[in-house]
All heavy atoms as a GROMACS GRO file, in nm:
protein
  565
    1MET      N    1  -0.968  -0.608   1.208
    1MET     CA    2  -0.880  -0.536   1.117
    1MET      C    3  -0.736  -0.565   1.158
    1MET      O    4  -0.699  -0.548   1.273
    1MET     CB    5  -0.910  -0.387   1.128
    1MET     CG    6  -0.833  -0.303   1.031
    1MET     SD    7  -0.913  -0.145   1.015
    1MET     CE    8  -0.775  -0.038   1.023
    2SER      N    9  -0.658  -0.608   1.063
    2SER     CA   10  -0.520  -0.642   1.096
    2SER      C   11  -0.434  -0.516   1.106
    2SER      O   12  -0.468  -0.410   1.053
    2SER     CB   13  -0.462  -0.736   0.989
    2SER     OG   14  -0.441  -0.666   0.869
    3TRP      N   15  -0.322  -0.532   1.172
    3TRP     CA   16  -0.234  -0.416   1.192
    3TRP      C   17  -0.176  -0.369   1.060
    3TRP      O   18  -0.144  -0.250   1.044
    3TRP     CB   19  -0.123  -0.449   1.291
    3TRP     CG   20  -0.021  -0.547   1.238
    3TRP    CD1   21  -0.023  -0.682   1.249
    3TRP    CD2   22   0.096  -0.514   1.164
    3TRP    NE1   23   0.084  -0.736   1.187
    3TRP    CE2   24   0.161  -0.635   1.133
    3TRP    CE3   25   0.154  -0.395   1.120
    3TRP    CZ2   26   0.279  -0.640   1.061
    3TRP    CZ3   27   0.271  -0.401   1.047
    3TRP    CH2   28   0.333  -0.523   1.020
    4THR      N   29  -0.164  -0.459   0.962
    4THR     CA   30  -0.106  -0.418   0.834
    4THR      C   31  -0.198  -0.322   0.759
    4THR      O   32  -0.151  -0.229   0.694
    4THR     CB   33  -0.075  -0.540   0.746
    4THR    OG1   34  -0.191  -0.620   0.733
    4THR    CG2   35   0.037  -0.622   0.806
    5LEU      N   36  -0.329  -0.344   0.768
    5LEU     CA   37  -0.422  -0.253   0.703
    5LEU      C   38  -0.418  -0.116   0.769
    5LEU      O   39  -0.417  -0.013   0.701
    5LEU     CB   40  -0.564  -0.309   0.707
    5LEU     CG   41  -0.588  -0.432   0.621
    5LEU    CD1   42  -0.730  -0.484   0.642
    5LEU    CD2   43  -0.566  -0.400   0.475
    6ALA      N   44  -0.414  -0.114   0.901
    6ALA     CA   45  -0.406   0.013   0.972
    6ALA      C   46  -0.274   0.085   0.943
    6ALA      O   47  -0.272   0.207   0.920
    6ALA     CB   48  -0.422  -0.010   1.123
    7ALA      N   49  -0.165   0.011   0.940
    7ALA     CA   50  -0.035   0.072   0.912
    7ALA      C   51  -0.029   0.123   0.769
    7ALA      O   52   0.023   0.233   0.744
    7ALA     CB   53   0.077  -0.029   0.938
    8GLY      N   54  -0.080   0.046   0.675
    8GLY     CA   55  -0.081   0.090   0.536
    8GLY      C   56  -0.165   0.215   0.516
    8GLY      O   57  -0.124   0.308   0.445
    9PHE      N   58  -0.281   0.218   0.578
    9PHE     CA   59  -0.367   0.335   0.567
    9PHE      C   60  -0.301   0.456   0.633
    9PHE      O   61  -0.308   0.568   0.581
    9PHE     CB   62  -0.504   0.308   0.628
    9PHE     CG   63  -0.604   0.416   0.605
    9PHE    CD1   64  -0.644   0.449   0.477
    9PHE    CD2   65  -0.657   0.487   0.712
    9PHE    CE1   66  -0.737   0.549   0.456
    9PHE    CE2   67  -0.749   0.587   0.691
    9PHE     CZ   68  -0.789   0.619   0.563
   10GLY      N   69  -0.236   0.433   0.747
   10GLY     CA   70  -0.165   0.542   0.815
   10GLY      C   71  -0.052   0.597   0.731
   10GLY      O   72  -0.031   0.719   0.723
   11LEU      N   73   0.024   0.509   0.666
   11LEU     CA   74   0.133   0.554   0.579
   11LEU      C   75   0.079   0.630   0.458
   11LEU      O   76   0.138   0.730   0.415
   11LEU     CB   77   0.217   0.435   0.533
   11LEU     CG   78   0.310   0.377   0.638
   11LEU    CD1   79   0.366   0.243   0.591
   11LEU    CD2   80   0.422   0.474   0.670
   12PHE      N   81  -0.033   0.585   0.405
   12PHE     CA   82  -0.095   0.657   0.293
   12PHE      C   83  -0.138   0.797   0.336
   12PHE      O   84  -0.112   0.895   0.266
   12PHE     CB   85  -0.216   0.578   0.240
   12PHE     CG   86  -0.293   0.652   0.135
   12PHE    CD1   87  -0.245   0.660   0.006
   12PHE    CD2   88  -0.413   0.714   0.167
   12PHE    CE1   89  -0.316   0.730  -0.091
   12PHE    CE2   90  -0.484   0.784   0.071
   12PHE     CZ   91  -0.435   0.791  -0.058
   13LEU      N   92  -0.203   0.806   0.452
   13LEU     CA   93  -0.246   0.937   0.502
   13LEU      C   94  -0.127   1.027   0.533
   13LEU      O   95  -0.132   1.148   0.506
   13LEU     CB   96  -0.333   0.921   0.626
   13LEU     CG   97  -0.472   0.863   0.603
   13LEU    CD1   98  -0.545   0.852   0.736
   13LEU    CD2   99  -0.551   0.947   0.505
   14ALA      N  100  -0.020   0.970   0.588
   14ALA     CA  101   0.100   1.049   0.616
   14ALA      C  102   0.160   1.102   0.486
   14ALA      O  103   0.201   1.220   0.479
   14ALA     CB  104   0.202   0.964   0.691
   15GLY      N  105   0.164   1.020   0.383
   15GLY     CA  106   0.215   1.065   0.254
   15GLY      C  107   0.130   1.176   0.195
   15GLY      O  108   0.182   1.274   0.141
   16ALA      N  109  -0.002   1.162   0.207
   16ALA     CA  110  -0.092   1.266   0.156
   16ALA      C  111  -0.072   1.397   0.233
   16ALA      O  112  -0.071   1.505   0.174
   16ALA     CB  113  -0.237   1.219   0.167
   17ALA      N  114  -0.055   1.387   0.364
   17ALA     CA  115  -0.033   1.507   0.445
   17ALA      C  116   0.099   1.575   0.409
   17ALA      O  117   0.106   1.698   0.401
   17ALA     CB  118  -0.035   1.470   0.593
   18VAL      N  119   0.203   1.495   0.386
   18VAL     CA  120   0.332   1.552   0.348
   18VAL      C  121   0.323   1.622   0.212
   18VAL      O  122   0.378   1.732   0.193
   18VAL     CB  123   0.441   1.442   0.347
   18VAL    CG1  124   0.568   1.489   0.280
   18VAL    CG2  125   0.471   1.396   0.489
   19VAL      N  126   0.253   1.561   0.117
   19VAL     CA  127   0.237   1.623  -0.015
   19VAL      C  128   0.161   1.755  -0.004
   19VAL      O  129   0.202   1.856  -0.063
   19VAL     CB  130   0.164   1.526  -0.112
   19VAL    CG1  131   0.118   1.599  -0.238
   19VAL    CG2  132   0.256   1.412  -0.149
   20LEU      N  133   0.053   1.756   0.072
   20LEU     CA  134  -0.024   1.880   0.088
   20LEU      C  135   0.058   1.986   0.161
   20LEU      O  136   0.052   2.105   0.124
   20LEU     CB  137  -0.154   1.852   0.162
   20LEU     CG  138  -0.259   1.775   0.081
   20LEU    CD1  139  -0.379   1.742   0.169
   20LEU    CD2  140  -0.301   1.853  -0.041
   21ALA      N  141   0.134   1.946   0.262
   21ALA     CA  142   0.218   2.043   0.332
   21ALA      C  143   0.323   2.100   0.239
   21ALA      O  144   0.349   2.222   0.239
   21ALA     CB  145   0.284   1.976   0.453
   22GLN      N  146   0.383   2.016   0.157
   22GLN     CA  147   0.485   2.064   0.064
   22GLN      C  148   0.423   2.154  -0.043
   22GLN      O  149   0.483   2.254  -0.083
   22GLN     CB  150   0.558   1.946  -0.002
   22GLN     CG  151   0.670   1.985  -0.093
   22GLN     CD  152   0.789   2.045  -0.021
   22GLN    OE1  153   0.800   2.037   0.100
   22GLN    NE2  154   0.877   2.106  -0.096
   23LEU      N  155   0.303   2.120  -0.085
   23LEU     CA  156   0.236   2.199  -0.188
   23LEU      C  157   0.204   2.340  -0.138
   23LEU      O  158   0.225   2.438  -0.209
   23LEU     CB  159   0.107   2.128  -0.231
   23LEU     CG  160   0.022   2.196  -0.337
   23LEU    CD1  161   0.098   2.201  -0.469
   23LEU    CD2  162  -0.109   2.123  -0.353
   24TRP      N  163   0.153   2.350  -0.015
   24TRP     CA  164   0.108   2.479   0.036
   24TRP      C  165   0.212   2.552   0.119
   24TRP      O  166   0.218   2.676   0.116
   24TRP     CB  167  -0.019   2.461   0.118
   24TRP     CG  168  -0.136   2.424   0.031
   24TRP    CD1  169  -0.186   2.300   0.012
   24TRP    CD2  170  -0.212   2.512  -0.050
   24TRP    NE1  171  -0.290   2.304  -0.077
   24TRP    CE2  172  -0.310   2.435  -0.117
   24TRP    CE3  173  -0.209   2.650  -0.073
   24TRP    CZ2  174  -0.402   2.489  -0.203
   24TRP    CZ3  175  -0.301   2.705  -0.160
   24TRP    CH2  176  -0.396   2.624  -0.224
   25LEU      N  177   0.291   2.482   0.196
   25LEU     CA  178   0.380   2.549   0.291
   25LEU      C  179   0.528   2.540   0.255
   25LEU      O  180   0.607   2.620   0.302
   25LEU     CB  181   0.360   2.488   0.432
   25LEU     CG  182   0.216   2.489   0.483
   25LEU    CD1  183   0.208   2.411   0.613
   25LEU    CD2  184   0.166   2.630   0.499
   26GLN      N  185   0.566   2.442   0.178
   26GLN     CA  186   0.704   2.414   0.138
   26GLN      C  187   0.800   2.414   0.258
   26GLN      O  188   0.896   2.490   0.262
   26GLN     CB  189   0.750   2.514   0.033
   26GLN     CG  190   0.671   2.503  -0.094
   26GLN     CD  191   0.718   2.599  -0.200
   26GLN    OE1  192   0.790   2.692  -0.173
   26GLN    NE2  193   0.675   2.574  -0.321
   27PRO      N  194   0.775   2.325   0.357
   27PRO     CA  195   0.862   2.322   0.475
   27PRO      C  196   0.997   2.253   0.451
   27PRO      O  197   1.088   2.269   0.532
   27PRO     CB  198   0.780   2.243   0.577
   27PRO     CG  199   0.691   2.156   0.494
   27PRO     CD  200   0.663   2.234   0.370
   28TRP      N  201   1.011   2.179   0.341
   28TRP     CA  202   1.135   2.106   0.314
   28TRP      C  203   1.192   2.148   0.179
   28TRP      O  204   1.117   2.178   0.086
   28TRP     CB  205   1.110   1.955   0.311
   28TRP     CG  206   1.048   1.903   0.435
   28TRP    CD1  207   1.109   1.880   0.554
   28TRP    CD2  208   0.911   1.865   0.453
   28TRP    NE1  209   1.019   1.832   0.645
   28TRP    CE2  210   0.896   1.822   0.586
   28TRP    CE3  211   0.800   1.864   0.371
   28TRP    CZ2  212   0.776   1.778   0.638
   28TRP    CZ3  213   0.679   1.820   0.422
   28TRP    CH2  214   0.668   1.777   0.554
   29PRO      N  215   1.323   2.140   0.165
   29PRO     CA  216   1.381   2.158   0.032
   29PRO      C  217   1.341   2.038  -0.056
   29PRO      O  218   1.306   1.931  -0.005
   29PRO     CB  219   1.531   2.160   0.055
   29PRO     CG  220   1.554   2.128   0.198
   29PRO     CD  221   1.424   2.128   0.269
   30PRO      N  222   1.344   2.054  -0.188
   30PRO     CA  223   1.298   1.945  -0.277
   30PRO      C  224   1.369   1.812  -0.255
   30PRO      O  225   1.306   1.706  -0.263
   30PRO     CB  226   1.327   2.000  -0.417
   30PRO     CG  227   1.326   2.147  -0.401
   30PRO     CD  228   1.378   2.175  -0.263
   31GLU      N  229   1.500   1.814  -0.225
   31GLU     CA  230   1.572   1.688  -0.203
   31GLU      C  231   1.520   1.615  -0.080
   31GLU      O  232   1.501   1.493  -0.082
   31GLU     CB  233   1.721   1.714  -0.186
   31GLU     CG  234   1.788   1.777  -0.307
   31GLU     CD  235   1.773   1.930  -0.307
   31GLU    OE1  236   1.743   1.989  -0.200
   31GLU    OE2  237   1.789   1.989  -0.415
   32THR      N  238   1.495   1.688   0.027
   32THR     CA  239   1.444   1.627   0.149
   32THR      C  240   1.302   1.574   0.127
   32THR      O  241   1.267   1.465   0.175
   32THR     CB  242   1.446   1.728   0.265
   32THR    OG1  243   1.579   1.778   0.279
   32THR    CG2  244   1.401   1.665   0.394
   33PHE      N  245   1.221   1.651   0.056
   33PHE     CA  246   1.085   1.606   0.027
   33PHE      C  247   1.086   1.476  -0.052
   33PHE      O  248   1.010   1.384  -0.024
   33PHE     CB  249   1.010   1.715  -0.050
   33PHE     CG  250   0.876   1.672  -0.100
   33PHE    CD1  251   0.772   1.650  -0.011
   33PHE    CD2  252   0.853   1.652  -0.235
   33PHE    CE1  253   0.647   1.609  -0.056
   33PHE    CE2  254   0.729   1.611  -0.281
   33PHE     CZ  255   0.626   1.590  -0.192
   34ALA      N  256   1.175   1.467  -0.151
   34ALA     CA  257   1.185   1.344  -0.230
   34ALA      C  258   1.225   1.226  -0.142
   34ALA      O  259   1.170   1.116  -0.155
   34ALA     CB  260   1.285   1.363  -0.344
   35LYS      N  261   1.319   1.248  -0.052
   35LYS     CA  262   1.361   1.140   0.039
   35LYS      C  263   1.247   1.096   0.128
   35LYS      O  264   1.228   0.976   0.153
   35LYS     CB  265   1.480   1.186   0.124
   35LYS     CG  266   1.608   1.202   0.046
   35LYS     CD  267   1.718   1.253   0.136
   35LYS     CE  268   1.844   1.280   0.058
   35LYS     NZ  269   1.950   1.335   0.143
   36ILE      N  270   1.170   1.192   0.178
   36ILE     CA  271   1.056   1.158   0.264
   36ILE      C  272   0.953   1.077   0.187
   36ILE      O  273   0.902   0.974   0.236
   36ILE     CB  274   0.991   1.286   0.322
   36ILE    CG1  275   1.086   1.353   0.422
   36ILE    CG2  276   0.858   1.255   0.388
   36ILE    CD1  277   1.040   1.491   0.466
   37MET      N  278   0.923   1.118   0.065
   37MET     CA  279   0.822   1.047  -0.014
   37MET      C  280   0.870   0.908  -0.056
   37MET      O  281   0.792   0.812  -0.056
   37MET     CB  282   0.783   1.129  -0.137
   37MET     CG  283   0.706   1.255  -0.103
   37MET     SD  284   0.566   1.228   0.008
   37MET     CE  285   0.465   1.118  -0.084
   38ILE      N  286   0.997   0.896  -0.090
   38ILE     CA  287   1.051   0.764  -0.126
   38ILE      C  288   1.046   0.671  -0.006
   38ILE      O  289   1.006   0.555  -0.018
   38ILE     CB  290   1.194   0.778  -0.182
   38ILE    CG1  291   1.190   0.844  -0.320
   38ILE    CG2  292   1.264   0.643  -0.189
   38ILE    CD1  293   1.324   0.886  -0.373
   39THR      N  294   1.084   0.722   0.111
   39THR     CA  295   1.079   0.642   0.233
   39THR      C  296   0.936   0.597   0.263
   39THR      O  297   0.912   0.480   0.296
   39THR     CB  298   1.136   0.720   0.352
   39THR    OG1  299   1.270   0.758   0.321
   39THR    CG2  300   1.134   0.637   0.479
   40ASP      N  301   0.842   0.688   0.252
   40ASP     CA  302   0.702   0.655   0.276
   40ASP      C  303   0.653   0.550   0.177
   40ASP      O  304   0.584   0.454   0.215
   40ASP     CB  305   0.615   0.781   0.267
   40ASP     CG  306   0.472   0.756   0.306
   40ASP    OD1  307   0.449   0.701   0.416
   40ASP    OD2  308   0.382   0.790   0.227
   41GLY      N  309   0.690   0.565   0.052
   41GLY     CA  310   0.649   0.467  -0.050
   41GLY      C  311   0.708   0.330  -0.026
   41GLY      O  312   0.639   0.228  -0.042
   42VAL      N  313   0.835   0.325   0.012
   42VAL     CA  314   0.899   0.195   0.039
   42VAL      C  315   0.834   0.129   0.160
   42VAL      O  316   0.805   0.008   0.158
   42VAL     CB  317   1.051   0.213   0.059
   42VAL    CG1  318   1.114   0.087   0.115
   42VAL    CG2  319   1.117   0.252  -0.072
   43LEU      N  320   0.811   0.205   0.267
   43LEU     CA  321   0.745   0.148   0.385
   43LEU      C  322   0.605   0.098   0.352
   43LEU      O  323   0.564  -0.009   0.398
   43LEU     CB  324   0.741   0.251   0.498
   43LEU     CG  325   0.874   0.284   0.563
   43LEU    CD1  326   0.855   0.398   0.664
   43LEU    CD2  327   0.934   0.163   0.631
   44LEU      N  328   0.532   0.174   0.272
   44LEU     CA  329   0.398   0.132   0.231
   44LEU      C  330   0.405   0.003   0.150
   44LEU      O  331   0.325  -0.089   0.172
   44LEU     CB  332   0.330   0.243   0.151
   44LEU     CG  333   0.188   0.216   0.105
   44LEU    CD1  334   0.096   0.189   0.224
   44LEU    CD2  335   0.136   0.333   0.024
   45ALA      N  336   0.500  -0.007   0.060
   45ALA     CA  337   0.516  -0.129  -0.020
   45ALA      C  338   0.549  -0.249   0.068
   45ALA      O  339   0.495  -0.358   0.048
   45ALA     CB  340   0.623  -0.109  -0.126
   46VAL      N  341   0.636  -0.230   0.166
   46VAL     CA  342   0.673  -0.339   0.257
   46VAL      C  343   0.550  -0.386   0.335
   46VAL      O  344   0.526  -0.507   0.349
   46VAL     CB  345   0.786  -0.296   0.351
   46VAL    CG1  346   0.804  -0.393   0.466
   46VAL    CG2  347   0.916  -0.279   0.273
   47VAL      N  348   0.471  -0.293   0.384
   47VAL     CA  349   0.352  -0.330   0.462
   47VAL      C  350   0.251  -0.402   0.374
   47VAL      O  351   0.192  -0.503   0.416
   47VAL     CB  352   0.289  -0.204   0.528
   47VAL    CG1  353   0.151  -0.235   0.583
   47VAL    CG2  354   0.380  -0.152   0.637
   48VAL      N  355   0.232  -0.356   0.252
   48VAL     CA  356   0.136  -0.421   0.161
   48VAL      C  357   0.183  -0.563   0.126
   48VAL      O  358   0.103  -0.657   0.128
   48VAL     CB  359   0.114  -0.336   0.034
   48VAL    CG1  360   0.041  -0.414  -0.074
   48VAL    CG2  361   0.039  -0.209   0.068
   49VAL      N  362   0.310  -0.579   0.096
   49VAL     CA  363   0.363  -0.712   0.064
   49VAL      C  364   0.351  -0.804   0.185
   49VAL      O  365   0.314  -0.922   0.172
   49VAL     CB  366   0.508  -0.702   0.013
   49VAL    CG1  367   0.574  -0.838   0.007
   49VAL    CG2  368   0.512  -0.635  -0.123
   50TRP      N  369   0.383  -0.753   0.304
   50TRP     CA  370   0.370  -0.834   0.425
   50TRP      C  371   0.225  -0.879   0.445
   50TRP      O  372   0.199  -0.994   0.480
   50TRP     CB  373   0.419  -0.756   0.547
   50TRP     CG  374   0.415  -0.837   0.671
   50TRP    CD1  375   0.322  -0.831   0.770
   50TRP    CD2  376   0.506  -0.940   0.710
   50TRP    NE1  377   0.350  -0.923   0.867
   50TRP    CE2  378   0.463  -0.992   0.832
   50TRP    CE3  379   0.621  -0.992   0.652
   50TRP    CZ2  380   0.530  -1.093   0.898
   50TRP    CZ3  381   0.687  -1.093   0.718
   50TRP    CH2  382   0.642  -1.142   0.839
   51HIS      N  383   0.130  -0.788   0.421
   51HIS     CA  384  -0.011  -0.823   0.435
   51HIS      C  385  -0.049  -0.932   0.335
   51HIS      O  386  -0.121  -1.027   0.370
   51HIS     CB  387  -0.098  -0.699   0.413
   51HIS     CG  388  -0.244  -0.728   0.415
   51HIS    ND1  389  -0.311  -0.759   0.531
   51HIS    CD2  390  -0.337  -0.734   0.317
   51HIS    CE1  391  -0.438  -0.783   0.504
   51HIS    NE2  392  -0.456  -0.767   0.373
   52MET      N  393  -0.002  -0.921   0.213
   52MET     CA  394  -0.034  -1.022   0.112
   52MET      C  395   0.025  -1.158   0.149
   52MET      O  396  -0.040  -1.261   0.132
   52MET     CB  397   0.017  -0.977  -0.025
   52MET     CG  398  -0.059  -0.860  -0.082
   52MET     SD  399   0.012  -0.794  -0.233
   52MET     CE  400   0.001  -0.933  -0.340
   53ILE      N  401   0.146  -1.159   0.201
   53ILE     CA  402   0.209  -1.285   0.242
   53ILE      C  403   0.131  -1.348   0.356
   53ILE      O  404   0.102  -1.469   0.355
   53ILE     CB  405   0.356  -1.261   0.282
   53ILE    CG1  406   0.439  -1.230   0.158
   53ILE    CG2  407   0.412  -1.382   0.357
   53ILE    CD1  408   0.579  -1.182   0.189
   54GLN      N  409   0.094  -1.269   0.455
   54GLN     CA  410   0.019  -1.323   0.569
   54GLN      C  411  -0.118  -1.374   0.526
   54GLN      O  412  -0.163  -1.479   0.572
   54GLN     CB  413   0.003  -1.215   0.678
   54GLN     CG  414   0.132  -1.178   0.744
   54GLN     CD  415   0.200  -1.297   0.810
   54GLN    OE1  416   0.135  -1.382   0.870
   54GLN    NE2  417   0.330  -1.304   0.796
   55ARG      N  418  -0.185  -1.302   0.438
   55ARG     CA  419  -0.316  -1.346   0.390
   55ARG      C  420  -0.303  -1.477   0.312
   55ARG      O  421  -0.385  -1.568   0.327
   55ARG     CB  422  -0.377  -1.237   0.302
   55ARG     CG  423  -0.519  -1.271   0.259
   55ARG     CD  424  -0.579  -1.163   0.175
   55ARG     NE  425  -0.501  -1.152   0.052
   55ARG     CZ  426  -0.513  -1.053  -0.035
   55ARG    NH1  427  -0.597  -0.956  -0.012
   55ARG    NH2  428  -0.441  -1.051  -0.145
   56GLU      N  429  -0.200  -1.488   0.231
   56GLU     CA  430  -0.178  -1.610   0.153
   56GLU      C  431  -0.149  -1.729   0.245
   56GLU      O  432  -0.199  -1.839   0.222
   56GLU     CB  433  -0.064  -1.588   0.055
   56GLU     CG  434  -0.055  -1.692  -0.053
   56GLU     CD  435  -0.174  -1.692  -0.146
   56GLU    OE1  436  -0.234  -1.586  -0.169
   56GLU    OE2  437  -0.209  -1.800  -0.195
   57ARG      N  438  -0.069  -1.706   0.349
   57ARG     CA  439  -0.040  -1.814   0.444
   57ARG      C  440  -0.167  -1.861   0.514
   57ARG      O  441  -0.189  -1.980   0.532
   57ARG     CB  442   0.062  -1.767   0.548
   57ARG     CG  443   0.201  -1.749   0.491
   57ARG     CD  444   0.294  -1.691   0.593
   57ARG     NE  445   0.349  -1.798   0.674
   57ARG     CZ  446   0.408  -1.780   0.791
   57ARG    NH1  447   0.419  -1.661   0.841
   57ARG    NH2  448   0.457  -1.884   0.856
   58CYS      N  449  -0.251  -1.766   0.553
   58CYS     CA  450  -0.376  -1.800   0.620
   58CYS      C  451  -0.469  -1.878   0.527
   58CYS      O  452  -0.528  -1.979   0.566
   58CYS     CB  453  -0.444  -1.673   0.670
   58CYS     SG  454  -0.597  -1.702   0.759
   59ASP      N  455  -0.481  -1.831   0.402
   59ASP     CA  456  -0.566  -1.901   0.305
   59ASP      C  457  -0.514  -2.042   0.277
   59ASP      O  458  -0.593  -2.136   0.266
   59ASP     CB  459  -0.575  -1.822   0.175
   59ASP     CG  460  -0.654  -1.694   0.189
   59ASP    OD1  461  -0.724  -1.678   0.292
   59ASP    OD2  462  -0.645  -1.609   0.097
   60THR      N  463  -0.385  -2.057   0.264
   60THR     CA  464  -0.326  -2.189   0.239
   60THR      C  465  -0.352  -2.282   0.357
   60THR      O  466  -0.385  -2.400   0.338
   60THR     CB  467  -0.175  -2.176   0.213
   60THR    OG1  468  -0.156  -2.090   0.101
   60THR    CG2  469  -0.112  -2.310   0.185
   61ALA      N  470  -0.337  -2.230   0.479
   61ALA     CA  471  -0.363  -2.312   0.596
   61ALA      C  472  -0.509  -2.356   0.601
   61ALA      O  473  -0.539  -2.471   0.637
   61ALA     CB  474  -0.326  -2.235   0.722
   62GLN      N  475  -0.600  -2.268   0.565
   62GLN     CA  476  -0.742  -2.304   0.564
   62GLN      C  477  -0.771  -2.411   0.459
   62GLN      O  478  -0.848  -2.503   0.484
   62GLN     CB  479  -0.828  -2.181   0.539
   62GLN     CG  480  -0.836  -2.088   0.656
   62GLN     CD  481  -0.916  -1.963   0.625
   62GLN    OE1  482  -0.955  -1.939   0.510
   62GLN    NE2  483  -0.941  -1.883   0.727
   63LEU      N  484  -0.709  -2.399   0.342
   63LEU     CA  485  -0.729  -2.501   0.239
   63LEU      C  486  -0.675  -2.636   0.283
   63LEU      O  487  -0.736  -2.740   0.260
   63LEU     CB  488  -0.663  -2.458   0.108
   63LEU     CG  489  -0.734  -2.349   0.030
   63LEU    CD1  490  -0.649  -2.303  -0.087
   63LEU    CD2  491  -0.869  -2.398  -0.018
   64ARG      N  492  -0.559  -2.636   0.345
   64ARG     CA  493  -0.501  -2.761   0.393
   64ARG      C  494  -0.589  -2.823   0.500
   64ARG      O  495  -0.606  -2.945   0.506
   64ARG     CB  496  -0.361  -2.738   0.446
   64ARG     CG  497  -0.260  -2.715   0.338
   64ARG     CD  498  -0.123  -2.698   0.392
   64ARG     NE  499  -0.029  -2.672   0.284
   64ARG     CZ  500   0.091  -2.623   0.301
   64ARG    NH1  501   0.136  -2.596   0.421
   64ARG    NH2  502   0.169  -2.602   0.196
   65GLU      N  503  -0.644  -2.741   0.587
   65GLU     CA  504  -0.730  -2.791   0.694
   65GLU      C  505  -0.857  -2.852   0.634
   65GLU      O  506  -0.903  -2.956   0.679
   65GLU     CB  507  -0.764  -2.679   0.790
   65GLU     CG  508  -0.839  -2.724   0.913
   65GLU     CD  509  -0.758  -2.819   0.999
   65GLU    OE1  510  -0.635  -2.808   1.004
   65GLU    OE2  511  -0.821  -2.907   1.061
   66ARG      N  512  -0.912  -2.792   0.534
   66ARG     CA  513  -1.032  -2.846   0.469
   66ARG      C  514  -1.004  -2.979   0.402
   66ARG      O  515  -1.084  -3.070   0.404
   66ARG     CB  516  -1.085  -2.747   0.365
   66ARG     CG  517  -1.176  -2.646   0.423
   66ARG     CD  518  -1.249  -2.571   0.313
   66ARG     NE  519  -1.230  -2.430   0.339
   66ARG     CZ  520  -1.219  -2.336   0.248
   66ARG    NH1  521  -1.227  -2.367   0.121
   66ARG    NH2  522  -1.203  -2.212   0.282
   67LYS      N  523  -0.886  -2.992   0.340
   67LYS     CA  524  -0.850  -3.118   0.275
   67LYS      C  525  -0.840  -3.229   0.376
   67LYS      O  526  -0.875  -3.344   0.350
   67LYS     CB  527  -0.717  -3.103   0.201
   67LYS     CG  528  -0.731  -3.078   0.055
   67LYS     CD  529  -0.600  -3.092  -0.012
   67LYS     CE  530  -0.621  -3.100  -0.161
   67LYS     NZ  531  -0.497  -3.107  -0.235
   68ARG      N  532  -0.788  -3.200   0.493
   68ARG     CA  533  -0.777  -3.304   0.596
   68ARG      C  534  -0.914  -3.346   0.647
   68ARG      O  535  -0.934  -3.461   0.684
   68ARG     CB  536  -0.694  -3.250   0.714
   68ARG     CG  537  -0.548  -3.240   0.684
   68ARG     CD  538  -0.470  -3.204   0.807
   68ARG     NE  539  -0.342  -3.150   0.766
   68ARG     CZ  540  -0.282  -3.047   0.819
   68ARG    NH1  541  -0.338  -2.984   0.921
   68ARG    NH2  542  -0.168  -3.006   0.775
   69LEU      N  543  -1.008  -3.252   0.647
   69LEU     CA  544  -1.141  -3.285   0.699
   69LEU      C  545  -1.224  -3.360   0.596
   69LEU      O  546  -1.310  -3.440   0.633
   69LEU     CB  547  -1.214  -3.157   0.741
   69LEU     CG  548  -1.152  -3.083   0.860
   69LEU    CD1  549  -1.229  -2.954   0.885
   69LEU    CD2  550  -1.156  -3.169   0.984
   70ASP      N  551  -1.204  -3.336   0.467
   70ASP     CA  552  -1.280  -3.405   0.364
   70ASP      C  553  -1.229  -3.548   0.348
   70ASP      O  554  -1.110  -3.573   0.343
   70ASP     CB  555  -1.267  -3.332   0.229
   70ASP     CG  556  -1.339  -3.199   0.230
   70ASP    OD1  557  -1.428  -3.180   0.316
   70ASP    OD2  558  -1.304  -3.114   0.147
   71PRO      N  559  -1.323  -3.647   0.337
   71PRO     CA  560  -1.278  -3.786   0.320
   71PRO      C  561  -1.230  -3.815   0.182
   71PRO      O  562  -1.254  -3.754   0.086
   71PRO     CB  563  -1.403  -3.867   0.351
   71PRO     CG  564  -1.519  -3.775   0.345
   71PRO     CD  565  -1.465  -3.635   0.356
   0.00000   0.00000   0.00000
């Protein structure tokens, strides 16, 4: 399991926990809650895009390696 999957899942769980805490306990004012959720969403998007880039690089390298091996 790559670190990007673990980080993405962790960010998703953190966002879910923040939403539930805000729903039941309201520990933050609405402006702060919005900032927290936007930050979590941006970080999650960055991790997902990074994972996609790394996966694509790995797949491309494997395809190139196969082409070199095929006569």
